TIFIBA-261904 format. One record per residue (C-alpha): x, y, z. Coordinates in steps of 0.05 Angstrom, whole numbers, padded with zeros to 5 digits, always signed. Example, Ala and Ser with C-alpha at 12.3 -4.5 7.8 and 13.67 -1.06 7.14 Angstrom:
+00246-00090+00156/+00273-00021+00143/
This chain:
-01171-00216-00357/-01207-00259-00408/-01190-00206-00461/-01115-00214-00452/-01121-00289-00455/-01161-00286-00520/-01108-00243-00551/-01057-00298-00546/-01094-00338-00599/-01111-00281-00645/-01073-00256-00705/-01013-00209-00700/-01055-00155-00735/-01092-00137-00671/-01033-00098-00641/-01076-00041-00616/-01116-00085-00569/-01052-00122-00549/-01019-00056-00531/-01077-00036-00487/-01077-00104-00453/-01002-00101-00441/-01006-00031-00413/-01063-00053-00367/-01025-00114-00342/-00961-00073-00330/-00999-00021-00290/-01033-00076-00248/-00967-00112-00235/-00932-00048-00216/-00988-00032-00167/-00984-00101-00135/-00908-00097-00132/-00918-00031-00095/-00967-00064-00046/-00918-00122-00035/-00849-00089-00034/-00863-00019-00009/-00925-00023+00035/-00913-00095+00056/-00988-00103+00050/-01006-00147-00010/-01078-00152-00033/-01066-00208-00082/-01043-00279-00070/-00977-00302-00098/-01013-00349-00146/-01057-00294-00173/-00997-00248-00181/-00958-00303-00218/-01017-00312-00266/-01015-00238-00283/-00940-00243-00298/-00952-00305-00341/-01004-00269-00382/-00960-00208-00392/-00901-00251-00411/-00942-00289-00461/-00969-00226-00494/-00899-00196-00498/-00874-00260-00528/-00928-00258-00581/-00918-00183-00594/-00844-00171-00578/-00844-00103-00611/-00893-00081-00556/-00845-00101-00499/-00817-00039-00464/-00750-00037-00428/-00785-00019-00363/-00836-00075-00365/-00840-00116-00301/-00819-00177-00341/-00751-00145-00354/-00726-00145-00283/-00684-00207-00294/-00618-00180-00322/-00594-00162-00391/-00531-00178-00430/-00464-00176-00394/-00421-00113-00402/-00346-00106-00407/-00337-00054-00353/-00376-00006-00307/-00373+00065-00336/-00370+00128-00293/-00430+00173-00280/-00424+00244-00252/-00471+00258-00193/-00518+00319-00202/-00493+00342-00134/-00437+00310-00094/-00453+00248-00052/-00421+00270+00014/-00406+00228+00075/-00434+00242+00144/-00398+00267+00206/-00392+00207+00252/-00392+00207+00329/-00394+00153+00382/-00408+00194+00445/-00472+00225+00472/-00436+00290+00490/-00414+00298+00417/-00487+00290+00396/-00507+00345+00444/-00451+00390+00418/-00478+00379+00347/-00547+00400+00370/-00520+00461+00406/-00482+00485+00344/-00544+00476+00301/-00589+00514+00350/-00540+00571+00358/-00530+00579+00282/-00605+00576+00271/-00621+00618+00333/-00672+00566+00357/-00686+00537+00425/-00706+00468+00399/-00699+00431+00333/-00740+00374+00304/-00697+00316+00280/-00715+00258+00234/-00679+00197+00263/-00667+00139+00216/-00627+00074+00221/-00556+00077+00193/-00554+00018+00147/-00491-00023+00136/-00500-00028+00060/-00479+00006-00004/-00501+00078-00019/-00534+00088-00087/-00566+00143-00127/-00626+00133-00172/-00648+00183-00226/-00718+00182-00254/-00735+00223-00316/-00809+00230-00334/-00823+00177-00281/-00777+00125-00311/-00712+00100-00282/-00656+00126-00326/-00591+00121-00286/-00568+00086-00223/-00498+00097-00193/-00455+00081-00133/-00425+00134-00089/-00356+00126-00120/-00310+00184-00100/-00371+00228-00084/-00365+00267-00149/-00374+00209-00198/-00399+00138-00186/-00402+00072-00223/-00460+00063-00271/-00499+00004-00243/-00565+00018-00279/-00571-00051-00311/-00558-00085-00244/-00605-00040-00203/-00662-00057-00252/-00659-00130-00229/-00680-00111-00157/-00755-00121-00149/-00760-00066-00097/-00735-00014-00146/-00792+00008-00191/-00773+00019-00264/-00833+00067-00269/-00858+00111-00212/-00931+00111-00194/-00974+00165-00165/-01017+00151-00104/-01067+00197-00067/-01065+00247-00125/-00990+00261-00117/-00959+00253-00186/-00884+00237-00192/-00840+00296-00212/-00811+00305-00282/-00742+00291-00254/-00726+00258-00188/-00657+00244-00159/-00662+00201-00098/-00610+00166-00055/-00612+00105-00011/-00578+00042+00011/-00574-00027-00019/-00571-00082+00033/-00580-00157+00043/-00622-00191+00096/-00581-00231+00147/-00616-00298+00135/-00610-00289+00059/-00536-00272+00066/-00526-00335+00106/-00561-00377+00052/-00520-00344-00003/-00455-00362+00032/-00479-00433+00043/-00492-00439-00031/-00423-00411-00048/-00389-00458+00000/-00423-00518-00034/-00400-00492-00102/-00328-00483-00078/-00333-00407-00086/-00302-00356-00038/-00348-00334+00018/-00370-00261+00028/-00343-00231+00091/-00408-00195+00110/-00474-00173+00080/-00447-00106+00060/-00391-00137+00018/-00440-00185-00012/-00487-00129-00033/-00429-00087-00061/-00400-00145-00099/-00468-00163-00127/-00481-00093-00152/-00414-00088-00186/-00423-00150-00229/-00412-00141-00303/-00467-00192-00317/-00535-00167-00292/-00561-00238-00292/-00514-00253-00234/-00541-00193-00196/-00612-00216-00209/-00597-00281-00172/-00573-00244-00109/-00623-00226-00054/-00616-00150-00054/-00662-00099-00021/-00665-00022-00017/-00685+00033+00029/-00690+00104+00001/-00680+00163+00048/-00659+00227+00011/-00685+00270-00045/-00631+00310-00081/-00673+00339-00138/-00747+00340-00150/-00769+00381-00210/-00842+00399-00205/-00852+00379-00132/-00825+00414-00070/-00818+00390+00002/-00817+00426+00069/-00791+00370+00114/-00754+00305+00115/-00816+00272+00145/-00854+00294+00083/-00799+00267+00038/-00806+00197+00068/-00882+00199+00065/-00882+00221-00008/-00829+00173-00033/-00874+00117-00012/-00932+00145-00052/-00887+00145-00114/-00873+00071-00105/-00804+00078-00072/-00788+00038-00010/-00771+00075+00055/-00763+00049+00126/-00826+00079+00155/-00828+00030+00213/-00759+00046+00242/-00755+00121+00226/-00778+00170+00279/-00793+00244+00282/-00761+00270+00346/-00776+00335+00383/-00708+00356+00409/-00642+00322+00418/-00660+00284+00482/-00716+00248+00445/-00667+00233+00388/-00617+00203+00438/-00672+00160+00468/-00687+00134+00398/-00613+00115+00391/-00616+00076+00456/-00679+00041+00435/-00651+00021+00368/-00587-00005+00401/-00630-00050+00445/-00670-00080+00388/-00617-00083+00334/-00604-00157+00344/-00677-00171+00328/-00674-00135+00261/-00669-00174+00197/-00614-00129+00169/-00549-00099+00195/-00547-00028+00223/-00488+00004+00258/-00519+00068+00285/-00571+00123+00276/-00571+00182+00228/-00600+00248+00253/-00624+00298+00201/-00655+00365+00215/-00727+00357+00194/-00741+00427+00166/-00708+00432+00098/-00704+00509+00101/-00660+00501+00163/-00615+00453+00126/-00607+00503+00069/-00588+00557+00120/-00535+00513+00153/-00506+00488+00087/-00446+00441+00078/-00374+00431+00098/-00325+00404+00046/-00340+00332+00063/-00406+00331+00099/-00470+00370+00113/-00475+00413+00176/-00547+00391+00187/-00537+00316+00194/-00499+00269+00241/-00485+00194+00245/-00487+00170+00318/-00456+00101+00314/-00466+00044+00363/-00408+00025+00407/-00369-00036+00381/-00395-00100+00412/-00341-00134+00452/-00334-00194+00498/-00277-00231+00533/-00259-00303+00520/-00197-00347+00514/-00155-00372+00456/-00154-00448+00458/-00110-00457+00397/-00086-00423+00334/-00098-00458+00267/-00067-00440+00201/-00112-00434+00139/-00083-00434+00069/-00122-00389+00022/-00136-00397-00051/-00076-00353-00069/-00028-00390-00022/-00031-00339+00035/-00025-00369+00104/-00073-00339+00155/-00071-00354+00229/-00140-00363+00260/-00154-00362+00334/-00198-00420+00359/-00237-00387+00416/-00276-00413+00474/-00345-00400+00445/-00376-00334+00467/-00440-00299+00446/-00431-00228+00420/-00496-00192+00405/-00535-00256+00397/-00483-00290+00352/-00438-00346+00376/-00365-00331+00360/-00315-00389+00363/-00262-00367+00311/-00228-00301+00295/-00175-00283+00243/-00108-00260+00271/-00089-00235+00201/-00014-00247+00200/+00049-00258+00241/+00062-00183+00246/-00007-00172+00278/+00004-00228+00327/+00071-00200+00349/+00047-00128+00350/-00010-00146+00397/+00031-00200+00433/-00025-00251+00425/-00010-00320+00454/-00044-00388+00456/-00081-00392+00523/-00090-00317+00529/-00155-00286+00554/-00172-00236+00499/-00222-00181+00482/-00261-00200+00420/-00302-00152+00378/-00349-00161+00319/-00319-00109+00271/-00374-00076+00231/-00419-00119+00275/-00403-00179+00231/-00331-00200+00228/-00300-00222+00295/-00229-00202+00310/-00183-00202+00371/-00175-00131+00397/-00121-00147+00449/-00098-00197+00502/-00115-00183+00575/-00044-00191+00601/-00064-00183+00674/-00098-00251+00669/-00036-00289+00645/-00015-00348+00687/+00051-00366+00653/+00021-00425+00615/+00009-00385+00551/+00049-00402+00488/+00080-00357+00436/+00057-00374+00365/+00097-00373+00300/+00071-00389+00231/+00102-00454+00205/+00161-00457+00157/+00124-00511+00117/+00054-00508+00088/+00005-00548+00132/-00032-00572+00069/+00024-00594+00022/+00088-00589+00061/+00121-00539+00013/+00167-00485+00039/+00133-00422+00064/+00164-00354+00050/+00149-00294+00093/+00155-00221+00076/+00206-00179+00115/+00150-00142+00150/+00118-00209+00169/+00051-00186+00140/+00048-00240+00087/+00067-00313+00087/+00060-00353+00023/+00062-00427+00006/+00108-00440-00054/+00077-00506-00074/+00048-00508-00144/+00010-00572-00127/-00020-00547-00061/-00091-00572-00059/-00117-00510-00022/-00094-00465-00080/-00108-00509-00139/-00174-00478-00164/-00145-00408-00160/-00079-00429-00191/-00115-00460-00251/-00155-00397-00266/-00093-00354-00256/-00053-00400-00302/-00106-00393-00355/-00114-00317-00348/-00100-00269-00405/-00033-00248-00376/-00015-00321-00367/-00029-00376-00417/-00092-00342-00443/-00136-00405-00444/-00205-00378-00460/-00260-00418-00427/-00218-00440-00367/-00242-00391-00315/-00255-00401-00241/-00321-00437-00250/-00291-00487-00299/-00231-00495-00253/-00278-00514-00196/-00312-00565-00239/-00247-00596-00263/-00218-00601-00193/-00282-00628-00162/-00288-00680-00217/-00217-00704-00202/-00195-00693-00275/-00144-00639-00257/-00098-00652-00199/-00044-00602-00217/-00029-00553-00273/+00001-00604-00319/-00064-00643-00318/-00095-00588-00360/-00054-00613-00420/-00079-00685-00409/-00153-00667-00416/-00191-00708-00469/-00255-00692-00507/-00292-00750-00474/-00274-00724-00404/-00300-00654-00418/-00364-00677-00453/-00382-00716-00390/-00382-00652-00349/-00444-00610-00334/-00460-00555-00385/-00404-00577-00433/-00429-00586-00504/-00390-00607-00564/-00375-00536-00587/-00352-00510-00519/-00310-00573-00509/-00277-00563-00577/-00264-00489-00563/-00232-00504-00496/-00187-00559-00524/-00165-00512-00581/-00149-00457-00530/-00108-00506-00489/-00070-00529-00551/-00057-00456-00573/-00028-00440-00504/+00030-00487-00517/+00061-00433-00561/+00062-00378-00507/+00128-00347-00490/+00169-00357-00426/+00146-00291-00396/+00073-00313-00399/+00092-00381-00371/+00130-00352-00311/+00071-00307-00293/+00022-00364-00303/+00061-00408-00254/+00042-00361-00198/+00111-00355-00166/+00099-00314-00103/+00112-00239-00112/+00127-00248-00186/+00077-00210-00230/+00075-00196-00305/+00129-00142-00301/+00179-00182-00261/+00167-00243-00306/+00190-00200-00366/+00250-00174-00327/+00272-00245-00312/+00265-00263-00386/+00313-00206-00404/+00367-00239-00361/+00353-00314-00370/+00346-00344-00440/+00310-00408-00418/+00272-00433-00358/+00330-00480-00343/+00376-00421-00336/+00328-00389-00287/+00318-00453-00247/+00394-00458-00237/+00402-00384-00216/+00428-00372-00146/+00395-00323-00098/+00456-00277-00105/+00451-00275-00181/+00377-00259-00178/+00389-00206-00126/+00441-00173-00171/+00386-00157-00222/+00365-00084-00213/+00291-00095-00202/+00297-00159-00160/+00299-00150-00085/+00317-00201-00031/+00244-00223-00020/+00233-00237-00095/+00300-00272-00101/+00284-00316-00042/+00214-00331-00069/+00241-00352-00137/+00295-00398-00110/+00247-00429-00060/+00197-00441-00116/+00247-00477-00161/+00277-00516-00103/+00211-00552-00094/+00216-00620-00130/+00140-00623-00139/+00141-00557-00176/+00197-00581-00221/+00160-00645-00236/+00097-00606-00258/+00139-00560-00302/+00174-00619-00335/+00107-00654-00348/+00082-00590-00382/+00145-00587-00425/+00134-00659-00446/+00063-00641-00465/+00093-00594-00517/+00100-00525-00485/+00152-00486-00525/+00166-00427-00479/+00202-00383-00530/+00235-00321-00502/+00232-00256-00545/+00255-00214-00486/+00324-00243-00476/+00372-00187-00491/+00437-00227-00497/+00458-00185-00436/+00490-00129-00476/+00441-00116-00533/+00390-00065-00507/+00390-00009-00559/+00326+00022-00530/+00348+00019-00457/+00329+00082-00420/+00275+00102-00470/+00200+00103-00459/+00143+00097-00509/+00069+00114-00506/+00020+00085-00557/-00044+00121-00575/-00097+00110-00628/-00105+00048-00671/-00048+00005-00697/-00062-00034-00761/+00002-00074-00774/+00013-00099-00703/-00032-00106-00642/-00017-00058-00584/+00009-00116-00542/+00055-00139-00598/+00083-00068-00608/+00096-00062-00533/+00130-00130-00532/+00177-00109-00588/+00197-00045-00551/+00210-00082-00486/+00249-00138-00522/+00299-00083-00543/+00304-00057-00473/+00254+00000-00478/+00196+00015-00432/+00122+00028-00447/+00075+00070-00406/+00002+00091-00411/+00010+00165-00399/+00048+00221-00434/+00097+00262-00392/+00162+00301-00399/+00199+00234-00388/+00166+00203-00450/+00215+00196-00508/+00170+00173-00565/+00095+00175-00578/+00069+00127-00631/+00003+00155-00657/-00047+00118-00701/-00116+00137-00727/-00163+00161-00671/-00107+00188-00627/-00135+00240-00579/-00112+00276-00517/-00046+00238-00511/-00025+00262-00580/-00046+00333-00563/-00005+00331-00499/+00055+00303-00537/+00052+00361-00586/+00047+00410-00528/+00110+00380-00497/+00145+00379-00564/+00159+00303-00559/+00181+00257-00617/+00118+00231-00652/+00117+00173-00702/+00062+00143-00743/+00057+00067-00747/+00099+00061-00810/+00155+00102-00780/+00152+00060-00716/+00159-00004-00757/+00220+00023-00793/+00248+00047-00726/+00241-00023-00694/+00268-00060-00756/+00330-00014-00757/+00346-00029-00683/+00332-00103-00692/+00384-00107-00747/+00436-00077-00701/+00432-00139-00658/+00440-00189-00714/
């Protein structure tokens, strides 16, 4: 490697030698990644491997034009995106038929043997991973597309995120003389190791971030990040198990598929996959895996049987939703009995009250369980769960514990019926409960349990639109003690923010400017930003049509609110409870004193709604007004805006770049305006109300 080191000090003119050295280093690193991640048999120490990476990085830094997108140095995450696009699957990603009983497995085998006219069938038995199914497409040996299952026909494009996973090769290799095919479509499962999942949740707890419910949710959430750098920080792994297309290479069996994928640098679970001669051997494999599952480093919830011979699969074919040649034989849910010592109430970040059973500790599949969510009051009453009950507890998905049912035969008469409290256990504010008793919400705007979430919601685009005040910043502000309620946002000073971690002069100035600009938001934004339970953006605008000021709304009785067409009894009760809380009123008054204007362009003076009953659709580009401004004008005059064209649409406003919506409007013979005509239309109706 002396040659690569020498190149670092030579002139930029020697690109040819640099290119050769970079290619050599990339090939070496890919090989050692293969030994480490796929074969689990490294032949190089970590220190020696790190030195190869350092040399490659240094050469690429010196010759950036020679750096390729699939270089091993690029598996760290690229620039954030704005959304995950859709990707069509070459062939549908179907689900598997699932059974829980041995007799159903034997019936599956019987059907396969009868249809194939065979006495015995070889099955490839593989663990059923509790992760996220993905599809990888390699063209000319290089990773081109990665996607989630989605709806089976199309998935989410997660290519940038998949590339951050070290076990996923960006370039396929060829071992033992077996070259990768020109095009390879392969499917597998992304998962997270149990100990790494635990560490991740511990880190999130310290940072004040919400915990992941289980490793599968953590893996799925990590893969769907818009910023690949976030994905790169998550401990994700992969097992590949199915070839969908392989141009230039054919297979005879599933066993051969698994053997060959390894030779191309793709990771399969060779250790826990087994070729079985007949269904009895396959069932024995299921029993063996059920016995050792608690010793595995990752979650599995069953076994997948696949007919080994691919020609037999082709003959059996597919149903609408699943193949006829494969079956998922899931493990029975893991349950134990214990008793409920007490029921505690947790207040979530959105103000939802959740009852949690405090259990006499019991071990379920090697894990001690002492708490279980009871979900809501409706669930407690439906199952008739009481404090002191002996209950059956199950780890749903083998991870989340929940109470299946009480064992009523063991009741002694000392058990107690439980009801969620009328007042929040954290802040003492009134609690409102939905009619179906499935949701109970704290109405306190100053509730400590909700403060971080309330701040980020208050600053959201639909609310006060304070750019830079997201959830991470909210956590910092609350943890530092600088923000104790929403009104504290308007008391922040430059010196306070500069003292915070990762806050430079420019970011501080930008945040303070955004806070100042939010003072001119209208009443509709403010009402939504307050986070009144059950009041979203639409209902906030409806309220503004009927109440000119926030004072008018705060004085409104429940009956008056209920008289509004779109306001039901639950919403009316929620609004009056919210404004009956003196702490909420104090925070609102402090924000008004800080300079919030709360203008109301939606107030219709009760009778002036010239566009009532009409609906508009906007398509293409607007130059005079923004799309949001145009919609606001329509709604301020009583009209309605929608995103899709239908027979019920009255007007379509079409600007440059209008596409299918305009075409559909023409087909339906709807009224179509350009932007100038729309402006004149609005101005004419505005004059009527003057």
